[in-house]
N, C-alpha and C positions, 0 to 999 in steps of 0.2 A: 778477519774471516776470509777476505779476498786473497791474502798472502797464503793462508793455509790451503785454500782450494787450488791455488796455482802450484803449490808444492806437491799436492796429491796428483794433480794433472801431469806435472813434469815427470813424476816417477811412475806414471802409468796406473795410478789407483783410481783416477776419475777421468772419464771420457769427456771430451769437450761438449758433446751433445747433452750431457747430464747437467751441465751448468746452466741454470735458468735465472734470468734477471727477475727482480721483484715484480716488474710490470707484467712479465709473461705468466706469473702465478696469480694475477688478479682475476676477478670474476669474468667469465666469458661474456656476460651481458654488458660489461663496461667497455669492451674493445671497440675501436673505431676501424672501419674498413669498408671495402666495396659494398658489402651486404648490409652494413649497419649505418651507412652515411645519412640516411633519412630518419634515424632514430634519435629522438630528443635526448640531450644530456644536460641541458640547463635546468636549474632549480627555480621554480616559481611558487608563490604562495597559492593556497587553495582559493583564496578570495580573488586573486588576480585571474585565475583560470575561469572562475564562475562569472566574474564581472564581464569578462571578454565575450562569453557565449550565452549569458543568461537569457536575454530577450529572444535570440534566435532559436535556442533550444526550446524555450517555453512555447514560442509560436509554432514551431514545427511539431512539437508534441501534441499541441491542440489540433493541428491539421490531421495528424495521424489518428487521433482519437475520433475525429469526425468522419474520416474517409478510409481508414485502413481496418479491415475486419480483424486482423490479428491483434492490433493495438487495442481495438475495442474489446476483444475477448479478454485481454490481460486486465484492463481496467474493470471489467465486469467481474473477473475473478477476485480482484482486490476487494471490491465491495462485498461480494458474496462470502468470501472466506474470512475477512477481517471483521466485518460488522455483522453480516448475516441478516436474516429476515426479522429477527427480534431485537437486534442491537445488543449492546452490553447491558447486562443485568446487574443492578446495584444491590449489594448486601451491606448493611451497616453492622459492624462488629464491636459496638460499644460494650464495655464490660463493667460490672460491679465486682467488688472483691469481698468475699465472705470467708472469714478466717484465713485470709491470705490466698484463697483460691478464686480464680476468675469465673464469674457466672454471667452469661449473656443478659444484658438489660433488654429483654424482649419487648417491653412496652415502648421504650424510647426508640429502639431499632425499627420497630414496625411503624411508628409514627413518622419517623424521618423518611423511611423508604416510600411510604404512601404519599408523603408530601412531595418528594422528588419526582415520583411518577406523575403526580398532578401537574407539577411545574413543567414537565417534559412535553406537554402538549404544544402544538404549533402556536396557539394563541399567546403563550407566555414564554416559551423557550427562546424565540428569536424576536427581535424588535420589529421585523416585517410582518410577523404573524403567519408566515407561510411554511415554516419548517418545524417539524418536531425535533426533539433532541436526537432521536434515532436517525433522522434524515441529516441532521448536522454532522453526526459521526460519519455517515456515508460521504457527504460532500468534502469534509476535512481530509479523509484518508484518500479519496480518489483524486482530489486536487493536488495533494502533496505528492502522490505517485506520478501524476501527469506533469506537474509544473515545478515540483521541488520543494515548495513551502506554502504555508497558508497562515493567515492571521485572523484571530478572533478577539474582538474587543468586548470587555465587560462593561455593561451599562447598569448603573445602580440608581435607585430612587423609587419611591412608592408610586410615582406617576406612571411607571411601566406596568406593574402588576402587584398583587398583594405580597409577593415575596420580595419585591424591591430589587429584582435582578433579572436581566435578560442579556442575550448575546447579539452582537452585530458581526456578521461575516464580512471580512475585508479581503478581496482578491489580491494576490501578490503584486499585480501591476501598480497598485497605488502606493506601494513602498518603493520610492524611486531609487533604482540601482545607480543612477547617475549622481546622486547626492553623496559626495565623499569629501570630507574636510576635517581639520583638526578642531578640537574643542578645548577651551581654556581649562587648565587643571590636569592636563595629561590624557584626557579622553579624546575620542575621535568618532566620526560618523562614517560608517562603512555601508555603502549600498542602502542608505536610508535608515540604518540601525545605529543608534547612538550607544557607544560602549565607554565604560570607565577605563582607568589605566590598567585594571586587571582583566579587561576584555569581558566584563560582565554587562549584559544589556541593561540600560537604564531608561531608554525611551525609543519610540518608533516615530519616524517623521512621515506622516500620511499626506499625500497630495490632496489638495482641495479639488473636488470634482467640478468640472466645467460642464454645466448643463447643455450649452450649445453644442459642444463637441460630442457629448454623449448622445445627443439627438441623432447624430449621423453615425453612431457606432464607433467613434474614435476613442482610443485609450492612449492619451499622451500625458503621462505623469510629469508634473513640473510644479514649481512654486506657485502660490504660497503653500507652505506645509503646516500641518497641525501636529504639534508635538504631543504624543500620547505616552504617558509614563508606562514603564514595563509592568507596574502593578495593575494596570488597567487593560493589558493586552497579553495574549499568549501567542508566541510565534512557534508554529508547528513545523518542524523539519527534522530530518534524520541526519545528524552530522557524521561525516566520514573521517574528518581530521580535526585536530584539537583547535586550530585557529579559524575554523569555518564559521562565517557569519550568516550566509544565506544558503538555501538548499538548491539543488539542481535536480532535474527530472530523473526519477528512477528508471525511466525508459532510455536514457541517453546512450548507454553502451550498445543498444540494439536498434536505435532509430535509423541509422544509415542503412543497415541491412533490411529493415522493414520497408523503407522507402524504395530501395532498389528491387526488393522482391515484388513489391506492388507493381512496379513498372514491368518487371519480367513477366509476371502473370498476366498483366494487361496485354502485352505484346503477344503472348502465347494464345490468349483467348481470341484476339483479333485475327491472328494467323489461322487458328482453327476454324473460326467463323468464315473467313475467306475461302479456306480449303473446302469447307462443307458446301459452299455455294457452287463449287466446280466451275470456276470462271474460265473463259477463253477469249482470245482476240483474233480478229482477222486483220491482216495488214498487207500492204502492197510492197514487196521487197524491192521493186524498181523505183519506188518513191515518185511514181508518175500519177498516182491517184490524188484524190482530194485530201486536203489537210484535215486531220482529226479535230473536230470541234467540241466534242464532249456534249453533255446534257445541259450544263450551265457552268457558271464561273463563280468563285468566291470573291470576297472583297479585294483581293490582290490580283484579280484577273487570272487565277489559276483554274485550269479546266477541271470540272468535277463530273464523274460518271457514277450513276447509281447502279446497283447490282442486286439481282435476285437469284435464288437457287436455279441452276440450270441455264443461266443467261450467258450469251456470247456476244461481245461487243464488236461491232463492225468499225474498224479504224482504218480501213483501206479496202483492198481487194486481194483475192486469190489465196494467200498463204495463211494457214491456221497456226497460231502459236498458243499452245495450252499453258495455263497457269494453275498449278496444283501443289500448293505448299504442303509439306508433309509434317511440319512441326506443329504441336508438340509430339515427340516420339516417345519411345519406351524409357528414355532417360529422364523424362520430366518428373516422374514421381520420386525416384531416388534423389534427384537434385533438390526437390522441394523438401524432402525429409531432412537432408543434410543441413540446409540453410535454416530450417525451422528448429532443429536441435540447437544450433548455435544461438538463435534468437531466444529460445526458451531458457538457455543457460544464462543469458544476460538478464532476463526478466525474473529468474528464479522459479520458472514453471517447468514441469515435466513436459516432454514432447507430446504425450497423449493429451495433456491439458491445452497446450497452445494450439495444437493442430486438430484437436477434437478427433483423434485417430487412435483407436484401441485395437486395431486389427491384429497387431503382432504382440499384444500384451498378454502375459500370463498372470495367474493369480499372484505368484510370488514377486514378479517384476513390478506389477501394478502396486502391490503393497509397499515395496521398497521405495519406488519413486514418489508415491503419494505421501509416504512417511516423511521423506526429506522435504517435500514441498510444504506439507502441513507444519513441520517444525519452523519453516520460514514464516508462515502465517502467524504462528504463535509468537514468534519474536516481534513481529510488527504489532500484534495485539499488546504485548507487554510494553513496547515503546509508546504506543498510543495512550495506554493507561498512565504511564509515568509522566508523559509530556502534556497530555491534554485532559483526560478524564478526571484525574485526581485534582488538578488545578481548578477545573470548573466546579467540582463538587465542593471543594474548600471555600471558594468564593460564594457559591450559592448558599452554603450552610451558614456562613457568617452573616449574610443579609437576612436569611430566613429566621435565624435566632434573634437578630436585632429588631426586626419588624414584628416578631412574635407570630409570624405566619405558621411557625412550628413552635407550639407552646411548650418549650423546654428552656431551662436556664442557660443564658448565653455564657455565663461564667464557666460552664462545662463544655465549651467549644472543643477543647483538645480531646476530651473523652469521646465526643460524638464524631469527631473527624477521623473515623476509622473505617474507610470504605474498602470493600472488596468487590471487584468487578469480575463478572463471569462472562467470558467471550463465547463466541460461537464454537461448537465442537462438532466432530464428524463421526459418522458410523463407518466401520470397516466393511470389507467385502463380505465377511461372514459374521454377522452380529451375534449369532448363537454361540459361536466359540468365544467371542469377547465376553459375553455374559457369564459363561461357564468359568472363564479364566478369572474374572472379577470375583466370582463367588469363592473360588479356591484361594485367591489372594486375601480376601477378607477373613476366611476361615483360618488361614495361616498367620493372620495378623501382620501381613505385609502391606495391607491397605486398610483404610477405614471406609465405612459406607459414605462418609462425607466426601472423601476424595473421589470415589467412583461417581457419585452424583455430580460433583463439580466438574469432573472430566467430560461429562455428557452435557454440560452447560446448565445444570439444574441447581436448585437450592434445597438441601435436605430438610430444612424446617418447613418449607412450603410443601414439599413432598409428603411429610408426615401429616401436615394439616389437611391436605387433600385426601389422604388415606383415611384419616379419622372422620372427616366429613362424609366421605363415601360410605364408610361403615355405618355411620349414624343414619344416613339416608336409606341404606339397604335395610337396616333394622326397622326403620319407620314403615317401610313397605313390605316387610316380612320376606325379604329376599336374602339368600345366603350366597354371596359371591364365591365363585370357585376360581382362585388365582393359580391353581396348578402347583401349589407349594404347601408346606406344612405349617408355616407361620401365619399368624393373623394380622401382623403389622402392628400389634399393640405393645409387645414386650420391650421394644426399643424406644418408645415414646417417653421423653422426659417430662416430669412435672415442672411447672413454673417455679423458678427459684432454685432448682436442683441441677447441678452440673452433670452432664452425661458425656458419653464417649465422643459424641459429635461436637461438643463445645470445648474440647480440650485445646490448649494452646498448640500451635503448630499446624492446624488445619489450614489449607492453602489460602493465602492472602491475595491482595489485589492483582499482582502480576503473576500469580501461579507459582511463585517460588517459596511460599510458606511465610508465616508471620510469627514463628516461635520466639525469636529474639525480641520482637517488638512487644509481644504480650508479656514476656517475663521481666521486662525492664520495669 
């Protein structure tokens, strides 16, 4: 090819400038030069990067969550939008099959749901008796967002409660990231997590707590370690790469900007406060006056002067030197907006959410940015269902059937292990239009009533039960409710044992992606 190009060039068919080496045709992002000299080019594993910065990032994320208003707003948004005020609602979708058709086992489903609700109280859900299961959901998702991962241990035995099952929350500090070594048989321990040769977690090495150190608030994980099998513990983190063993704070990309912005705002506030006081000084330009003594001194013998609005300090004689800082000026607000937009992008929040500023928002822009943001919350909800909620339910159900706290045959565990979790949902800016759109979608058979109710975070069977009870109560008191519609709510209510449109396979399952294939298998 080189000889052919030389031939073309010699005979005038190819200009020298058109001949490019393979290196010059490479990706621009791979080039080394004056402007890219500080850009990393070496390849490291994700575990290497996490291990190098895990403790520092975790500690700084905790500091931001305690002292930075924007970091606090982000974590509050995580709690509100992923878990919400009601937490995830459990629906059990166990089915019987009549003539090959699936029919909901309403008796068993209701019995399991009521038992799980009873177990979810603080007295039984956690070994400390302090947190309900809804609060556990909050703590798990907020800690994971702030610190990168979280651990929940399963404790079994009738000594805990009648269900023989409770949870112990383990903060990530106690899984020592400094514990790294090979394990006979091809396995290894990475940052306190024991993996087999396929990199599947088989155990977690938890540091024994030192009561004396904890008395003074110190968290120094070290040996001896207690080995907890992976069957007895769930490790909650959101992996970004295939070989990732531990999680890193979701706030990491925005933490430096958050810290610097906090210092910037603090300086601007102090400057504005000093400017508002309209300070001034008197000094002697000949240096013949008495030396300035100040009001007092600090521990390093530096002079300190107190100030009040309208106060002028005498530091000599004769000449007046005004001090009138003008900052923050008119550029402060645009600069804050620019930085907060970048921080919001790193956190997955719209600018109006992270800054609590909707002054420039329009109905269409607000709907667009909230739609994107809420899709992110739904992704986290699906991840939490797959990683944590389904696992807890499966372990709880196994023990509840074994202890007969739920009086159903344990041999049918696989049938009853059919959870659907309904997460928090949101109303739009104009709910009337949403209701009308849903009515038209149902009429056109583009949606079912079950989907619409689930999208709002409800359970259609509970809705029908409430409507029926409300109608019976109204009839008892001789009241005729006027719902502003033509239906009376009765025609769609299915009788026990009869499949109806709302119990067809394909109605949304646990992660909101549908369960048609699972039901038809």
